[in-house]
C-alpha positions in Angstrom: 109.0 35.0 136.7 112.6 36.9 135.6 115.9 36.6 137.2 116.9 39.1 139.3 120.6 39.9 140.1 122.5 41.7 142.8 125.2 44.3 142.8 126.6 47.4 144.3 129.7 49.8 144.6 133.1 48.7 146.1 132.6 50.0 149.6 129.0 48.1 150.1 127.2 51.8 150.4 125.2 51.3 147.3 122.7 48.4 146.5 120.8 47.3 143.7 119.2 44.7 141.9 118.0 44.4 138.7 115.4 41.5 136.6 115.6 40.1 133.3 118.0 40.2 130.7 120.5 42.9 129.3 119.6 44.0 126.1 123.0 44.1 125.0 127.0 43.5 127.0 129.4 46.6 124.7 133.1 46.9 125.1 133.5 50.4 124.8 136.9 52.0 123.7 136.2 55.4 123.9 138.6 58.0 125.4 135.9 58.5 128.4 135.5 55.0 129.1 139.4 54.0 129.1 139.5 57.4 131.7 136.4 56.4 134.1 137.9 52.4 134.1 141.1 52.8 134.3 142.1 50.5 132.0 141.6 50.0 128.0 138.1 50.1 128.0 135.0 49.8 129.6 132.0 47.9 129.8 128.3 48.9 129.9 125.4 46.3 130.0 122.0 48.1 128.7 119.3 47.5 131.0 115.4 48.2 131.3 115.3 51.6 133.4 112.1 50.1 134.9 114.2 46.4 135.8 116.0 48.6 137.9 115.8 49.7 141.9 118.0 50.7 144.4 117.8 48.2 147.7 119.8 50.9 149.7 122.2 54.0 149.9 122.3 57.1 147.7 124.1 57.9 144.7 125.6 61.1 143.2 125.8 61.9 139.8 127.7 64.8 137.6 127.3 64.9 133.9 129.7 64.6 131.3 130.4 64.1 127.8 131.1 61.1 125.8 133.3 60.6 122.8 130.2 61.2 120.3 129.3 64.5 122.2 126.4 63.4 124.1 125.7 64.4 127.3 125.3 61.4 129.8 124.5 61.3 133.4 127.0 59.3 135.3 125.7 57.8 139.0 128.4 56.6 141.3 128.8 55.8 145.2 130.0 59.3 146.8 131.9 57.6 149.1 134.1 55.6 147.2 133.9 56.6 143.9 132.7 53.5 141.8 130.3 54.4 138.8 127.3 52.2 138.7 125.8 53.8 136.0 125.6 56.5 132.8 122.3 57.2 131.3 121.9 59.1 127.4 119.1 61.7 127.0 118.4 60.0 124.0 117.8 56.7 125.6 115.5 57.7 128.3 114.3 54.4 128.7 117.1 52.3 129.4 120.7 52.9 131.0 124.0 51.8 131.1 125.0 49.4 134.0 128.8 49.0 134.8 128.5 45.2 134.8 131.4 44.4 137.2 129.3 46.0 140.1 128.1 43.0 139.4 128.4 40.8 142.4 128.2 37.5 139.8 129.8 38.4 136.4 130.3 34.9 135.7 127.1 34.4 133.4 127.2 37.6 130.7 129.0 38.1 127.6 130.0 41.2 125.6 127.8 41.2 122.2 130.1 43.8 120.6 133.2 46.4 120.3 132.4 50.1 120.4 135.0 53.1 119.5 137.3 51.1 118.5 139.1 53.7 116.3 140.3 54.7 120.2 141.5 51.2 121.0 144.9 50.6 122.6 147.5 49.9 120.0 148.5 46.3 121.8 145.0 45.2 122.8 143.8 42.2 120.8 139.8 42.2 120.4 138.9 38.1 119.9 138.8 37.0 116.7 134.9 36.9 115.2 133.8 39.5 117.6 131.4 42.2 115.8 133.4 45.9 116.2 132.4 49.6 115.2 135.3 52.7 114.9 132.7 54.2 116.7 128.9 54.1 118.0 127.3 52.1 115.8 124.3 53.1 113.4 
């Protein structure tokens, strides 16, 4: 049986779980992720859509454009504003879970860094990490 992991928003109104392993965990340095996280980068954990389910709450959504120009659906808690995940039309079977919303964040590792051309100049990426100036591919 696949391991199940739980998480939720900051105020507790939204709760979810997903099963299995993430496809990849990315540190994104695009301006949108910096703005959304209020930090130097945002984390995205790509998970299968069919491995995710809501336990409680009713999320809200809005659509914005990423630095790449691709529209993305943003799912968040309407009470506290915590972003839970982003979904891209170009990747309909997956979405980008915000791993900071997991109850236990000790188990995952960042696979690579993207949009490093937007990286804050004071941030040092650890040696040996794969990096991409924009989206890989």
